[in-house]
mmCIF entry with sequence, helices, sheets and N, C-alpha, C, O atoms, coordinates in Angstrom:
data_MODEL
# 
_entry.id   MODEL 
# 
_entity.id                         1 
_entity.type                       polymer 
_entity.pdbx_number_of_molecules   1 
# 
_entity_poly.entity_id                      1 
_entity_poly.type                           'polypeptide(L)' 
_entity_poly.nstd_linkage                   no 
_entity_poly.nstd_monomer                   no 
_entity_poly.pdbx_seq_one_letter_code       
;(UNK)(UNK)(UNK)(UNK)(UNK)(UNK)(UNK)(UNK)(UNK)(UNK)(UNK)(UNK)(UNK)(UNK)(UNK)(UNK)
(UNK)(UNK)(UNK)(UNK)(UNK)(UNK)(UNK)(UNK)(UNK)(UNK)(UNK)(UNK)(UNK)(UNK)(UNK)(UNK)
(UNK)(UNK)(UNK)(UNK)(UNK)(UNK)(UNK)(UNK)(UNK)(UNK)(UNK)(UNK)(UNK)(UNK)(UNK)(UNK)
(UNK)(UNK)
;
_entity_poly.pdbx_seq_one_letter_code_can   XXXXXXXXXXXXXXXXXXXXXXXXXXXXXXXXXXXXXXXXXXXXXXXXXX 
_entity_poly.pdbx_strand_id                 A 
# 
loop_
_entity_poly_seq.entity_id 
_entity_poly_seq.num 
_entity_poly_seq.mon_id 
_entity_poly_seq.hetero 
1 1  UNK n 
1 2  UNK n 
1 3  UNK n 
1 4  UNK n 
1 5  UNK n 
1 6  UNK n 
1 7  UNK n 
1 8  UNK n 
1 9  UNK n 
1 10 UNK n 
1 11 UNK n 
1 12 UNK n 
1 13 UNK n 
1 14 UNK n 
1 15 UNK n 
1 16 UNK n 
1 17 UNK n 
1 18 UNK n 
1 19 UNK n 
1 20 UNK n 
1 21 UNK n 
1 22 UNK n 
1 23 UNK n 
1 24 UNK n 
1 25 UNK n 
1 26 UNK n 
1 27 UNK n 
1 28 UNK n 
1 29 UNK n 
1 30 UNK n 
1 31 UNK n 
1 32 UNK n 
1 33 UNK n 
1 34 UNK n 
1 35 UNK n 
1 36 UNK n 
1 37 UNK n 
1 38 UNK n 
1 39 UNK n 
1 40 UNK n 
1 41 UNK n 
1 42 UNK n 
1 43 UNK n 
1 44 UNK n 
1 45 UNK n 
1 46 UNK n 
1 47 UNK n 
1 48 UNK n 
1 49 UNK n 
1 50 UNK n 
# 
_struct_asym.id          A 
_struct_asym.entity_id   1 
# 
loop_
_struct_conf.conf_type_id 
_struct_conf.id 
_struct_conf.pdbx_PDB_helix_id 
_struct_conf.beg_label_comp_id 
_struct_conf.beg_label_asym_id 
_struct_conf.beg_label_seq_id 
_struct_conf.pdbx_beg_PDB_ins_code 
_struct_conf.end_label_comp_id 
_struct_conf.end_label_asym_id 
_struct_conf.end_label_seq_id 
_struct_conf.pdbx_end_PDB_ins_code 
_struct_conf.beg_auth_comp_id 
_struct_conf.beg_auth_asym_id 
_struct_conf.beg_auth_seq_id 
_struct_conf.end_auth_comp_id 
_struct_conf.end_auth_asym_id 
_struct_conf.end_auth_seq_id 
_struct_conf.pdbx_PDB_helix_class 
_struct_conf.details 
_struct_conf.pdbx_PDB_helix_length 
HELX_P HELX_P1 AA1 UNK A 3  ? UNK A 5  ? UNK A 3  UNK A 5  5 ? 3 
HELX_P HELX_P2 AA2 UNK A 36 ? UNK A 38 ? UNK A 36 UNK A 38 5 ? 3 
# 
_struct_conf_type.id          HELX_P 
_struct_conf_type.criteria    ? 
_struct_conf_type.reference   ? 
# 
_struct_sheet.id               AA1 
_struct_sheet.type             ? 
_struct_sheet.number_strands   4 
_struct_sheet.details          ? 
# 
loop_
_struct_sheet_order.sheet_id 
_struct_sheet_order.range_id_1 
_struct_sheet_order.range_id_2 
_struct_sheet_order.offset 
_struct_sheet_order.sense 
AA1 1 2 ? anti-parallel 
AA1 2 3 ? anti-parallel 
AA1 3 4 ? anti-parallel 
# 
loop_
_struct_sheet_range.sheet_id 
_struct_sheet_range.id 
_struct_sheet_range.beg_label_comp_id 
_struct_sheet_range.beg_label_asym_id 
_struct_sheet_range.beg_label_seq_id 
_struct_sheet_range.pdbx_beg_PDB_ins_code 
_struct_sheet_range.end_label_comp_id 
_struct_sheet_range.end_label_asym_id 
_struct_sheet_range.end_label_seq_id 
_struct_sheet_range.pdbx_end_PDB_ins_code 
_struct_sheet_range.beg_auth_comp_id 
_struct_sheet_range.beg_auth_asym_id 
_struct_sheet_range.beg_auth_seq_id 
_struct_sheet_range.end_auth_comp_id 
_struct_sheet_range.end_auth_asym_id 
_struct_sheet_range.end_auth_seq_id 
AA1 1 UNK A 9  ? UNK A 10 ? UNK A 9  UNK A 10 
AA1 2 UNK A 22 ? UNK A 26 ? UNK A 22 UNK A 26 
AA1 3 UNK A 30 ? UNK A 35 ? UNK A 30 UNK A 35 
AA1 4 UNK A 44 ? UNK A 47 ? UNK A 44 UNK A 47 
# 
loop_
_atom_site.group_PDB 
_atom_site.id 
_atom_site.type_symbol 
_atom_site.label_atom_id 
_atom_site.label_alt_id 
_atom_site.label_comp_id 
_atom_site.label_asym_id 
_atom_site.label_entity_id 
_atom_site.label_seq_id 
_atom_site.pdbx_PDB_ins_code 
_atom_site.Cartn_x 
_atom_site.Cartn_y 
_atom_site.Cartn_z 
_atom_site.occupancy 
_atom_site.B_iso_or_equiv 
_atom_site.pdbx_formal_charge 
_atom_site.auth_seq_id 
_atom_site.auth_comp_id 
_atom_site.auth_asym_id 
_atom_site.auth_atom_id 
_atom_site.pdbx_PDB_model_num 
ATOM 1   N N  . UNK A 1 1  ? -12.947 5.414  -3.429  1.00 0.00 ? 1  UNK A N  1 
ATOM 2   C CA . UNK A 1 1  ? -11.562 6.021  -3.692  1.00 0.00 ? 1  UNK A CA 1 
ATOM 3   C C  . UNK A 1 1  ? -10.782 5.180  -4.608  1.00 0.00 ? 1  UNK A C  1 
ATOM 4   O O  . UNK A 1 1  ? -10.663 4.012  -4.238  1.00 0.00 ? 1  UNK A O  1 
ATOM 5   N N  . UNK A 1 2  ? -10.242 5.490  -5.678  1.00 0.00 ? 2  UNK A N  1 
ATOM 6   C CA . UNK A 1 2  ? -9.510  4.660  -6.601  1.00 0.00 ? 2  UNK A CA 1 
ATOM 7   C C  . UNK A 1 2  ? -8.033  4.654  -6.171  1.00 0.00 ? 2  UNK A C  1 
ATOM 8   O O  . UNK A 1 2  ? -7.555  5.573  -5.506  1.00 0.00 ? 2  UNK A O  1 
ATOM 9   N N  . UNK A 1 3  ? -7.376  3.655  -6.551  1.00 0.00 ? 3  UNK A N  1 
ATOM 10  C CA . UNK A 1 3  ? -5.927  3.518  -5.996  1.00 0.00 ? 3  UNK A CA 1 
ATOM 11  C C  . UNK A 1 3  ? -5.144  4.609  -6.584  1.00 0.00 ? 3  UNK A C  1 
ATOM 12  O O  . UNK A 1 3  ? -4.129  4.948  -5.976  1.00 0.00 ? 3  UNK A O  1 
ATOM 13  N N  . UNK A 1 4  ? -5.482  5.266  -7.767  1.00 0.00 ? 4  UNK A N  1 
ATOM 14  C CA . UNK A 1 4  ? -4.627  6.336  -8.256  1.00 0.00 ? 4  UNK A CA 1 
ATOM 15  C C  . UNK A 1 4  ? -4.712  7.565  -7.383  1.00 0.00 ? 4  UNK A C  1 
ATOM 16  O O  . UNK A 1 4  ? -3.802  8.393  -7.343  1.00 0.00 ? 4  UNK A O  1 
ATOM 17  N N  . UNK A 1 5  ? -5.822  7.661  -6.689  1.00 0.00 ? 5  UNK A N  1 
ATOM 18  C CA . UNK A 1 5  ? -6.149  8.891  -5.767  1.00 0.00 ? 5  UNK A CA 1 
ATOM 19  C C  . UNK A 1 5  ? -5.386  8.751  -4.435  1.00 0.00 ? 5  UNK A C  1 
ATOM 20  O O  . UNK A 1 5  ? -5.173  9.769  -3.776  1.00 0.00 ? 5  UNK A O  1 
ATOM 21  N N  . UNK A 1 6  ? -4.966  7.555  -4.002  1.00 0.00 ? 6  UNK A N  1 
ATOM 22  C CA . UNK A 1 6  ? -4.306  7.266  -2.742  1.00 0.00 ? 6  UNK A CA 1 
ATOM 23  C C  . UNK A 1 6  ? -2.783  7.732  -2.801  1.00 0.00 ? 6  UNK A C  1 
ATOM 24  O O  . UNK A 1 6  ? -2.105  7.680  -3.826  1.00 0.00 ? 6  UNK A O  1 
ATOM 25  N N  . UNK A 1 7  ? -2.340  8.190  -1.580  1.00 0.00 ? 7  UNK A N  1 
ATOM 26  C CA . UNK A 1 7  ? -1.008  8.679  -1.425  1.00 0.00 ? 7  UNK A CA 1 
ATOM 27  C C  . UNK A 1 7  ? -0.185  7.494  -1.059  1.00 0.00 ? 7  UNK A C  1 
ATOM 28  O O  . UNK A 1 7  ? -0.096  7.258  0.146   1.00 0.00 ? 7  UNK A O  1 
ATOM 29  N N  . UNK A 1 8  ? 0.411   6.736  -1.866  1.00 0.00 ? 8  UNK A N  1 
ATOM 30  C CA . UNK A 1 8  ? 1.103   5.550  -1.541  1.00 0.00 ? 8  UNK A CA 1 
ATOM 31  C C  . UNK A 1 8  ? 2.600   5.882  -1.057  1.00 0.00 ? 8  UNK A C  1 
ATOM 32  O O  . UNK A 1 8  ? 3.213   6.809  -1.586  1.00 0.00 ? 8  UNK A O  1 
ATOM 33  N N  . UNK A 1 9  ? 3.146   5.141  -0.088  1.00 0.00 ? 9  UNK A N  1 
ATOM 34  C CA . UNK A 1 9  ? 4.453   5.354  0.286   1.00 0.00 ? 9  UNK A CA 1 
ATOM 35  C C  . UNK A 1 9  ? 5.164   3.987  0.592   1.00 0.00 ? 9  UNK A C  1 
ATOM 36  O O  . UNK A 1 9  ? 4.508   3.026  0.994   1.00 0.00 ? 9  UNK A O  1 
ATOM 37  N N  . UNK A 1 10 ? 6.535   3.924  0.389   1.00 0.00 ? 10 UNK A N  1 
ATOM 38  C CA . UNK A 1 10 ? 7.109   2.677  0.503   1.00 0.00 ? 10 UNK A CA 1 
ATOM 39  C C  . UNK A 1 10 ? 7.185   2.287  2.120   1.00 0.00 ? 10 UNK A C  1 
ATOM 40  O O  . UNK A 1 10 ? 7.598   3.123  2.923   1.00 0.00 ? 10 UNK A O  1 
ATOM 41  N N  . UNK A 1 11 ? 6.833   1.188  2.470   1.00 0.00 ? 11 UNK A N  1 
ATOM 42  C CA . UNK A 1 11 ? 6.772   0.749  3.738   1.00 0.00 ? 11 UNK A CA 1 
ATOM 43  C C  . UNK A 1 11 ? 8.181   0.582  4.341   1.00 0.00 ? 11 UNK A C  1 
ATOM 44  O O  . UNK A 1 11 ? 9.080   0.207  3.588   1.00 0.00 ? 11 UNK A O  1 
ATOM 45  N N  . UNK A 1 12 ? 8.447   0.833  5.648   1.00 0.00 ? 12 UNK A N  1 
ATOM 46  C CA . UNK A 1 12 ? 9.677   0.692  6.223   1.00 0.00 ? 12 UNK A CA 1 
ATOM 47  C C  . UNK A 1 12 ? 10.061  -0.810 6.315   1.00 0.00 ? 12 UNK A C  1 
ATOM 48  O O  . UNK A 1 12 ? 11.223  -1.106 6.591   1.00 0.00 ? 12 UNK A O  1 
ATOM 49  N N  . UNK A 1 13 ? 9.160   -1.731 6.102   1.00 0.00 ? 13 UNK A N  1 
ATOM 50  C CA . UNK A 1 13 ? 9.393   -3.104 6.077   1.00 0.00 ? 13 UNK A CA 1 
ATOM 51  C C  . UNK A 1 13 ? 9.906   -3.721 4.756   1.00 0.00 ? 13 UNK A C  1 
ATOM 52  O O  . UNK A 1 13 ? 10.226  -4.906 4.670   1.00 0.00 ? 13 UNK A O  1 
ATOM 53  N N  . UNK A 1 14 ? 9.964   -2.835 3.728   1.00 0.00 ? 14 UNK A N  1 
ATOM 54  C CA . UNK A 1 14 ? 10.432  -3.253 2.326   1.00 0.00 ? 14 UNK A CA 1 
ATOM 55  C C  . UNK A 1 14 ? 11.891  -3.554 2.318   1.00 0.00 ? 14 UNK A C  1 
ATOM 56  O O  . UNK A 1 14 ? 12.643  -2.997 3.118   1.00 0.00 ? 14 UNK A O  1 
ATOM 57  N N  . UNK A 1 15 ? 12.297  -4.376 1.481   1.00 0.00 ? 15 UNK A N  1 
ATOM 58  C CA . UNK A 1 15 ? 13.718  -4.611 1.343   1.00 0.00 ? 15 UNK A CA 1 
ATOM 59  C C  . UNK A 1 15 ? 14.638  -3.485 1.008   1.00 0.00 ? 15 UNK A C  1 
ATOM 60  O O  . UNK A 1 15 ? 14.186  -2.544 0.354   1.00 0.00 ? 15 UNK A O  1 
ATOM 61  N N  . UNK A 1 16 ? 15.772  -3.488 1.357   1.00 0.00 ? 16 UNK A N  1 
ATOM 62  C CA . UNK A 1 16 ? 16.672  -2.360 1.172   1.00 0.00 ? 16 UNK A CA 1 
ATOM 63  C C  . UNK A 1 16 ? 17.232  -2.399 -0.249  1.00 0.00 ? 16 UNK A C  1 
ATOM 64  O O  . UNK A 1 16 ? 17.754  -1.386 -0.714  1.00 0.00 ? 16 UNK A O  1 
ATOM 65  N N  . UNK A 1 17 ? 17.141  -3.588 -0.993  1.00 0.00 ? 17 UNK A N  1 
ATOM 66  C CA . UNK A 1 17 ? 17.633  -3.678 -2.373  1.00 0.00 ? 17 UNK A CA 1 
ATOM 67  C C  . UNK A 1 17 ? 16.745  -3.224 -3.347  1.00 0.00 ? 17 UNK A C  1 
ATOM 68  O O  . UNK A 1 17 ? 17.103  -3.166 -4.524  1.00 0.00 ? 17 UNK A O  1 
ATOM 69  N N  . UNK A 1 18 ? 15.493  -2.857 -2.945  1.00 0.00 ? 18 UNK A N  1 
ATOM 70  C CA . UNK A 1 18 ? 14.554  -2.453 -3.947  1.00 0.00 ? 18 UNK A CA 1 
ATOM 71  C C  . UNK A 1 18 ? 13.721  -3.446 -4.544  1.00 0.00 ? 18 UNK A C  1 
ATOM 72  O O  . UNK A 1 18 ? 12.780  -3.089 -5.253  1.00 0.00 ? 18 UNK A O  1 
ATOM 73  N N  . UNK A 1 19 ? 13.998  -4.839 -4.304  1.00 0.00 ? 19 UNK A N  1 
ATOM 74  C CA . UNK A 1 19 ? 13.422  -5.903 -5.112  1.00 0.00 ? 19 UNK A CA 1 
ATOM 75  C C  . UNK A 1 19 ? 12.204  -6.472 -4.319  1.00 0.00 ? 19 UNK A C  1 
ATOM 76  O O  . UNK A 1 19 ? 11.505  -7.325 -4.866  1.00 0.00 ? 19 UNK A O  1 
ATOM 77  N N  . UNK A 1 20 ? 11.925  -6.055 -3.092  1.00 0.00 ? 20 UNK A N  1 
ATOM 78  C CA . UNK A 1 20 ? 10.760  -6.595 -2.479  1.00 0.00 ? 20 UNK A CA 1 
ATOM 79  C C  . UNK A 1 20 ? 10.085  -5.480 -1.700  1.00 0.00 ? 20 UNK A C  1 
ATOM 80  O O  . UNK A 1 20 ? 10.133  -5.358 -0.476  1.00 0.00 ? 20 UNK A O  1 
ATOM 81  N N  . UNK A 1 21 ? 9.427   -4.651 -2.579  1.00 0.00 ? 21 UNK A N  1 
ATOM 82  C CA . UNK A 1 21 ? 8.803   -3.434 -1.944  1.00 0.00 ? 21 UNK A CA 1 
ATOM 83  C C  . UNK A 1 21 ? 7.352   -3.545 -1.666  1.00 0.00 ? 21 UNK A C  1 
ATOM 84  O O  . UNK A 1 21 ? 6.574   -4.038 -2.483  1.00 0.00 ? 21 UNK A O  1 
ATOM 85  N N  . UNK A 1 22 ? 6.994   -3.089 -0.523  1.00 0.00 ? 22 UNK A N  1 
ATOM 86  C CA . UNK A 1 22 ? 5.550   -2.989 -0.117  1.00 0.00 ? 22 UNK A CA 1 
ATOM 87  C C  . UNK A 1 22 ? 5.115   -1.632 0.077   1.00 0.00 ? 22 UNK A C  1 
ATOM 88  O O  . UNK A 1 22 ? 5.778   -0.900 0.813   1.00 0.00 ? 22 UNK A O  1 
ATOM 89  N N  . UNK A 1 23 ? 4.034   -1.192 -0.521  1.00 0.00 ? 23 UNK A N  1 
ATOM 90  C CA . UNK A 1 23 ? 3.601   0.187  -0.417  1.00 0.00 ? 23 UNK A CA 1 
ATOM 91  C C  . UNK A 1 23 ? 2.331   0.212  0.294   1.00 0.00 ? 23 UNK A C  1 
ATOM 92  O O  . UNK A 1 23 ? 1.536   -0.717 0.153   1.00 0.00 ? 23 UNK A O  1 
ATOM 93  N N  . UNK A 1 24 ? 2.059   1.301  1.118   1.00 0.00 ? 24 UNK A N  1 
ATOM 94  C CA . UNK A 1 24 ? 0.934   1.519  1.929   1.00 0.00 ? 24 UNK A CA 1 
ATOM 95  C C  . UNK A 1 24 ? 0.335   2.837  1.652   1.00 0.00 ? 24 UNK A C  1 
ATOM 96  O O  . UNK A 1 24 ? 1.066   3.748  1.262   1.00 0.00 ? 24 UNK A O  1 
ATOM 97  N N  . UNK A 1 25 ? -0.945  3.023  1.822   1.00 0.00 ? 25 UNK A N  1 
ATOM 98  C CA . UNK A 1 25 ? -1.607  4.309  1.801   1.00 0.00 ? 25 UNK A CA 1 
ATOM 99  C C  . UNK A 1 25 ? -2.749  4.272  2.860   1.00 0.00 ? 25 UNK A C  1 
ATOM 100 O O  . UNK A 1 25 ? -3.574  3.360  2.911   1.00 0.00 ? 25 UNK A O  1 
ATOM 101 N N  . UNK A 1 26 ? -2.724  5.428  3.766   1.00 0.00 ? 26 UNK A N  1 
ATOM 102 C CA . UNK A 1 26 ? -3.748  5.397  4.684   1.00 0.00 ? 26 UNK A CA 1 
ATOM 103 C C  . UNK A 1 26 ? -4.917  6.376  4.292   1.00 0.00 ? 26 UNK A C  1 
ATOM 104 O O  . UNK A 1 26 ? -4.720  7.387  3.618   1.00 0.00 ? 26 UNK A O  1 
ATOM 105 N N  . UNK A 1 27 ? -6.119  6.004  4.758   1.00 0.00 ? 27 UNK A N  1 
ATOM 106 C CA . UNK A 1 27 ? -7.287  6.827  4.609   1.00 0.00 ? 27 UNK A CA 1 
ATOM 107 C C  . UNK A 1 27 ? -7.881  6.760  6.039   1.00 0.00 ? 27 UNK A C  1 
ATOM 108 O O  . UNK A 1 27 ? -7.440  6.056  6.948   1.00 0.00 ? 27 UNK A O  1 
ATOM 109 N N  . UNK A 1 28 ? -8.981  7.621  6.107   1.00 0.00 ? 28 UNK A N  1 
ATOM 110 C CA . UNK A 1 28 ? -9.727  7.568  7.409   1.00 0.00 ? 28 UNK A CA 1 
ATOM 111 C C  . UNK A 1 28 ? -10.268 6.241  7.727   1.00 0.00 ? 28 UNK A C  1 
ATOM 112 O O  . UNK A 1 28 ? -10.309 5.845  8.891   1.00 0.00 ? 28 UNK A O  1 
ATOM 113 N N  . UNK A 1 29 ? -10.709 5.497  6.681   1.00 0.00 ? 29 UNK A N  1 
ATOM 114 C CA . UNK A 1 29 ? -11.376 4.191  6.774   1.00 0.00 ? 29 UNK A CA 1 
ATOM 115 C C  . UNK A 1 29 ? -10.494 3.048  6.875   1.00 0.00 ? 29 UNK A C  1 
ATOM 116 O O  . UNK A 1 29 ? -10.845 2.109  7.589   1.00 0.00 ? 29 UNK A O  1 
ATOM 117 N N  . UNK A 1 30 ? -9.281  3.002  6.185   1.00 0.00 ? 30 UNK A N  1 
ATOM 118 C CA . UNK A 1 30 ? -8.487  1.805  6.067   1.00 0.00 ? 30 UNK A CA 1 
ATOM 119 C C  . UNK A 1 30 ? -7.077  2.156  5.761   1.00 0.00 ? 30 UNK A C  1 
ATOM 120 O O  . UNK A 1 30 ? -6.744  3.293  5.427   1.00 0.00 ? 30 UNK A O  1 
ATOM 121 N N  . UNK A 1 31 ? -6.233  1.131  5.885   1.00 0.00 ? 31 UNK A N  1 
ATOM 122 C CA . UNK A 1 31 ? -4.888  1.193  5.428   1.00 0.00 ? 31 UNK A CA 1 
ATOM 123 C C  . UNK A 1 31 ? -4.863  0.289  4.274   1.00 0.00 ? 31 UNK A C  1 
ATOM 124 O O  . UNK A 1 31 ? -5.324  -0.847 4.391   1.00 0.00 ? 31 UNK A O  1 
ATOM 125 N N  . UNK A 1 32 ? -4.331  0.724  3.102   1.00 0.00 ? 32 UNK A N  1 
ATOM 126 C CA . UNK A 1 32 ? -4.300  -0.125 1.859   1.00 0.00 ? 32 UNK A CA 1 
ATOM 127 C C  . UNK A 1 32 ? -2.821  -0.460 1.630   1.00 0.00 ? 32 UNK A C  1 
ATOM 128 O O  . UNK A 1 32 ? -1.904  0.337  1.824   1.00 0.00 ? 32 UNK A O  1 
ATOM 129 N N  . UNK A 1 33 ? -2.680  -1.751 1.188   1.00 0.00 ? 33 UNK A N  1 
ATOM 130 C CA . UNK A 1 33 ? -1.314  -2.277 1.005   1.00 0.00 ? 33 UNK A CA 1 
ATOM 131 C C  . UNK A 1 33 ? -1.242  -2.936 -0.475  1.00 0.00 ? 33 UNK A C  1 
ATOM 132 O O  . UNK A 1 33 ? -2.194  -3.549 -0.959  1.00 0.00 ? 33 UNK A O  1 
ATOM 133 N N  . UNK A 1 34 ? -0.113  -2.758 -1.078  1.00 0.00 ? 34 UNK A N  1 
ATOM 134 C CA . UNK A 1 34 ? 0.067   -3.284 -2.497  1.00 0.00 ? 34 UNK A CA 1 
ATOM 135 C C  . UNK A 1 34 ? 1.478   -3.560 -2.727  1.00 0.00 ? 34 UNK A C  1 
ATOM 136 O O  . UNK A 1 34 ? 2.325   -3.025 -2.012  1.00 0.00 ? 34 UNK A O  1 
ATOM 137 N N  . UNK A 1 35 ? 1.815   -4.401 -3.723  1.00 0.00 ? 35 UNK A N  1 
ATOM 138 C CA . UNK A 1 35 ? 3.148   -4.822 -4.097  1.00 0.00 ? 35 UNK A CA 1 
ATOM 139 C C  . UNK A 1 35 ? 3.553   -3.736 -5.126  1.00 0.00 ? 35 UNK A C  1 
ATOM 140 O O  . UNK A 1 35 ? 2.848   -3.562 -6.119  1.00 0.00 ? 35 UNK A O  1 
ATOM 141 N N  . UNK A 1 36 ? 4.671   -3.000 -4.914  1.00 0.00 ? 36 UNK A N  1 
ATOM 142 C CA . UNK A 1 36 ? 5.153   -1.977 -5.723  1.00 0.00 ? 36 UNK A CA 1 
ATOM 143 C C  . UNK A 1 36 ? 5.465   -2.388 -7.087  1.00 0.00 ? 36 UNK A C  1 
ATOM 144 O O  . UNK A 1 36 ? 5.425   -1.566 -8.002  1.00 0.00 ? 36 UNK A O  1 
ATOM 145 N N  . UNK A 1 37 ? 5.808   -3.750 -7.301  1.00 0.00 ? 37 UNK A N  1 
ATOM 146 C CA . UNK A 1 37 ? 6.110   -4.262 -8.509  1.00 0.00 ? 37 UNK A CA 1 
ATOM 147 C C  . UNK A 1 37 ? 5.012   -4.537 -9.405  1.00 0.00 ? 37 UNK A C  1 
ATOM 148 O O  . UNK A 1 37 ? 5.174   -4.696 -10.615 1.00 0.00 ? 37 UNK A O  1 
ATOM 149 N N  . UNK A 1 38 ? 3.796   -4.600 -8.767  1.00 0.00 ? 38 UNK A N  1 
ATOM 150 C CA . UNK A 1 38 ? 2.499   -5.049 -9.499  1.00 0.00 ? 38 UNK A CA 1 
ATOM 151 C C  . UNK A 1 38 ? 1.392   -3.935 -9.089  1.00 0.00 ? 38 UNK A C  1 
ATOM 152 O O  . UNK A 1 38 ? 0.328   -4.305 -8.592  1.00 0.00 ? 38 UNK A O  1 
ATOM 153 N N  . UNK A 1 39 ? 1.642   -2.693 -9.286  1.00 0.00 ? 39 UNK A N  1 
ATOM 154 C CA . UNK A 1 39 ? 0.528   -1.697 -8.852  1.00 0.00 ? 39 UNK A CA 1 
ATOM 155 C C  . UNK A 1 39 ? -0.726  -1.787 -9.553  1.00 0.00 ? 39 UNK A C  1 
ATOM 156 O O  . UNK A 1 39 ? -1.731  -1.288 -9.047  1.00 0.00 ? 39 UNK A O  1 
ATOM 157 N N  . UNK A 1 40 ? -0.771  -2.389 -10.699 1.00 0.00 ? 40 UNK A N  1 
ATOM 158 C CA . UNK A 1 40 ? -2.010  -2.556 -11.363 1.00 0.00 ? 40 UNK A CA 1 
ATOM 159 C C  . UNK A 1 40 ? -2.840  -3.846 -10.850 1.00 0.00 ? 40 UNK A C  1 
ATOM 160 O O  . UNK A 1 40 ? -4.023  -4.014 -11.144 1.00 0.00 ? 40 UNK A O  1 
ATOM 161 N N  . UNK A 1 41 ? -2.156  -4.660 -10.121 1.00 0.00 ? 41 UNK A N  1 
ATOM 162 C CA . UNK A 1 41 ? -2.837  -5.809 -9.492  1.00 0.00 ? 41 UNK A CA 1 
ATOM 163 C C  . UNK A 1 41 ? -3.709  -5.353 -8.372  1.00 0.00 ? 41 UNK A C  1 
ATOM 164 O O  . UNK A 1 41 ? -3.558  -4.216 -7.926  1.00 0.00 ? 41 UNK A O  1 
ATOM 165 N N  . UNK A 1 42 ? -4.637  -6.181 -7.872  1.00 0.00 ? 42 UNK A N  1 
ATOM 166 C CA . UNK A 1 42 ? -5.433  -5.893 -6.728  1.00 0.00 ? 42 UNK A CA 1 
ATOM 167 C C  . UNK A 1 42 ? -4.516  -5.617 -5.510  1.00 0.00 ? 42 UNK A C  1 
ATOM 168 O O  . UNK A 1 42 ? -3.430  -6.174 -5.343  1.00 0.00 ? 42 UNK A O  1 
ATOM 169 N N  . UNK A 1 43 ? -5.057  -4.713 -4.688  1.00 0.00 ? 43 UNK A N  1 
ATOM 170 C CA . UNK A 1 43 ? -4.379  -4.553 -3.428  1.00 0.00 ? 43 UNK A CA 1 
ATOM 171 C C  . UNK A 1 43 ? -5.368  -5.000 -2.253  1.00 0.00 ? 43 UNK A C  1 
ATOM 172 O O  . UNK A 1 43 ? -6.510  -5.366 -2.531  1.00 0.00 ? 43 UNK A O  1 
ATOM 173 N N  . UNK A 1 44 ? -4.934  -4.964 -1.016  1.00 0.00 ? 44 UNK A N  1 
ATOM 174 C CA . UNK A 1 44 ? -5.872  -5.171 -0.027  1.00 0.00 ? 44 UNK A CA 1 
ATOM 175 C C  . UNK A 1 44 ? -5.895  -4.144 1.007   1.00 0.00 ? 44 UNK A C  1 
ATOM 176 O O  . UNK A 1 44 ? -4.874  -3.496 1.233   1.00 0.00 ? 44 UNK A O  1 
ATOM 177 N N  . UNK A 1 45 ? -7.075  -3.922 1.713   1.00 0.00 ? 45 UNK A N  1 
ATOM 178 C CA . UNK A 1 45 ? -7.197  -2.937 2.711   1.00 0.00 ? 45 UNK A CA 1 
ATOM 179 C C  . UNK A 1 45 ? -7.631  -3.454 4.041   1.00 0.00 ? 45 UNK A C  1 
ATOM 180 O O  . UNK A 1 45 ? -8.451  -4.369 4.095   1.00 0.00 ? 45 UNK A O  1 
ATOM 181 N N  . UNK A 1 46 ? -7.094  -2.885 5.180   1.00 0.00 ? 46 UNK A N  1 
ATOM 182 C CA . UNK A 1 46 ? -7.390  -3.398 6.486   1.00 0.00 ? 46 UNK A CA 1 
ATOM 183 C C  . UNK A 1 46 ? -8.160  -2.257 7.169   1.00 0.00 ? 46 UNK A C  1 
ATOM 184 O O  . UNK A 1 46 ? -7.680  -1.124 7.150   1.00 0.00 ? 46 UNK A O  1 
ATOM 185 N N  . UNK A 1 47 ? -9.325  -2.504 7.767   1.00 0.00 ? 47 UNK A N  1 
ATOM 186 C CA . UNK A 1 47 ? -10.013 -1.431 8.321   1.00 0.00 ? 47 UNK A CA 1 
ATOM 187 C C  . UNK A 1 47 ? -9.269  -0.843 9.719   1.00 0.00 ? 47 UNK A C  1 
ATOM 188 O O  . UNK A 1 47 ? -8.454  -1.504 10.361  1.00 0.00 ? 47 UNK A O  1 
ATOM 189 N N  . UNK A 1 48 ? -9.653  0.369  10.029  1.00 0.00 ? 48 UNK A N  1 
ATOM 190 C CA . UNK A 1 48 ? -8.974  1.023  11.129  1.00 0.00 ? 48 UNK A CA 1 
ATOM 191 C C  . UNK A 1 48 ? -9.710  0.849  12.424  1.00 0.00 ? 48 UNK A C  1 
ATOM 192 O O  . UNK A 1 48 ? -9.301  1.406  13.442  1.00 0.00 ? 48 UNK A O  1 
ATOM 193 N N  . UNK A 1 49 ? -10.855 0.045  12.420  1.00 0.00 ? 49 UNK A N  1 
ATOM 194 C CA . UNK A 1 49 ? -11.740 -0.035 13.630  1.00 0.00 ? 49 UNK A CA 1 
ATOM 195 C C  . UNK A 1 49 ? -10.861 -0.708 14.720  1.00 0.00 ? 49 UNK A C  1 
ATOM 196 O O  . UNK A 1 49 ? -10.117 -1.654 14.461  1.00 0.00 ? 49 UNK A O  1 
ATOM 197 N N  . UNK A 1 50 ? -10.988 -0.183 15.910  1.00 0.00 ? 50 UNK A N  1 
ATOM 198 C CA . UNK A 1 50 ? -10.424 -0.754 17.114  1.00 0.00 ? 50 UNK A CA 1 
ATOM 199 C C  . UNK A 1 50 ? -9.576  -1.874 17.092  1.00 0.00 ? 50 UNK A C  1 
ATOM 200 O O  . UNK A 1 50 ? -9.120  -2.324 18.143  1.00 0.00 ? 50 UNK A O  1 
# 
């Protein structure tokens, strides 16, 4: 699945000023995390296993 197909949302851990935003997208296999200021940069994914 490409990053453009993921449903990204702003994390509740992001800064309230909008200057330090983390976005996440969940799939059945993993939770993907990226910097909202650099969406073209690589992101990382964490598996959902146990």
